[in-house]
C-alpha positions in Angstrom: 82.3 119.4 92.7 82.7 116.1 94.1 84.5 116.1 97.5 88.3 115.3 97.2 87.7 112.5 99.8 85.3 110.6 97.5 87.7 110.9 94.6 90.5 109.6 96.8 88.2 106.8 98.0 87.5 105.7 94.4 91.1 105.8 93.4 92.1 103.8 96.4 89.3 101.2 95.8 90.3 100.8 92.1 94.0 100.5 93.0 93.3 97.8 95.6 91.2 95.9 93.1 94.1 96.0 90.6 96.4 94.7 93.4 94.2 92.1 94.4 93.9 90.7 90.7 97.8 90.6 90.6 98.1 88.9 93.8 95.3 86.4 92.9 97.1 85.7 89.6 100.4 85.0 91.2 98.7 82.6 93.8 96.8 80.8 91.1 100.1 80.3 89.0 101.8 79.2 92.1 99.0 76.6 92.9 99.2 75.3 89.4 102.8 74.9 89.5 102.5 72.9 92.6 99.9 70.7 91.1 102.2 70.1 88.1 105.0 69.3 90.5 103.0 66.8 92.2 101.9 65.2 89.2 98.1 66.1 89.6 98.2 68.1 86.4 100.2 68.0 83.2 102.0 71.2 81.9 99.6 71.4 79.1 96.6 71.1 81.5 98.0 73.8 83.7 98.7 76.1 80.9 95.0 75.6 79.6 93.7 76.4 83.0 96.0 79.4 83.4 94.7 80.9 80.1 91.2 80.2 80.9 91.6 81.9 84.3 93.4 84.8 82.9 90.7 85.3 80.2 88.0 85.1 82.8 89.8 87.6 84.9 90.1 90.1 82.0 86.6 89.7 81.3 85.6 90.4 85.0 88.1 93.3 85.1 86.4 94.8 81.8 83.2 94.4 83.5 84.3 96.0 86.7 85.5 98.9 84.6 82.3 99.6 83.0 80.3 99.3 86.4 82.8 101.8 88.0 82.3 104.1 85.0 78.5 103.9 85.4 78.9 104.5 89.2 81.1 107.5 88.8 78.8 109.0 86.4 75.9 108.4 88.7 77.9 110.2 91.5 78.7 113.2 89.2 75.1 113.6 88.3 73.8 113.1 92.0 76.5 115.9 93.0 75.1 118.3 90.2 78.5 118.3 88.5 78.5 119.4 84.9 80.4 116.9 82.7 82.9 118.2 80.0 80.4 117.2 77.2 77.7 119.2 78.9 80.0 122.0 79.3 81.2 122.0 75.7 77.5 122.0 74.6 76.8 125.0 76.7 79.9 126.8 75.8 79.0 126.4 72.0 75.5 127.8 72.8 76.9 130.8 74.6 79.3 131.4 71.7 76.5 131.1 69.1 74.2 133.5 71.2 77.0 136.0 71.5 77.4 135.9 67.9 73.8 136.6 67.1 73.8 139.4 69.7 76.7 141.1 68.1 75.2 140.9 64.7 71.9 142.4 65.9 73.5 145.0 68.0 76.9 145.7 66.5 77.6 148.8 68.6 76.7 147.2 72.0 79.6 145.6 73.9 
């Protein structure tokens, strides 16, 4: 199995990334609000920029999730950890083979 320290490190990294995204969004909104107050942007321009920034952030977040998932799977593979899907396939094979064994040798247990 993966050492607990690796799992904790991955959790902390993901949480830090989410926290950074929230802080960044707040800072962007604050900056846009300041630009509107100074008259450098209209409210409509600020709203459009905000939507674009949020959409870009969401796309980047999804991309990061996919990359994190691939990294996690690579770590599992390199640590020689069996995934649930692999376990389920092997369990089904064992059940099938046990059934064949009991059919061919009904008195053996």
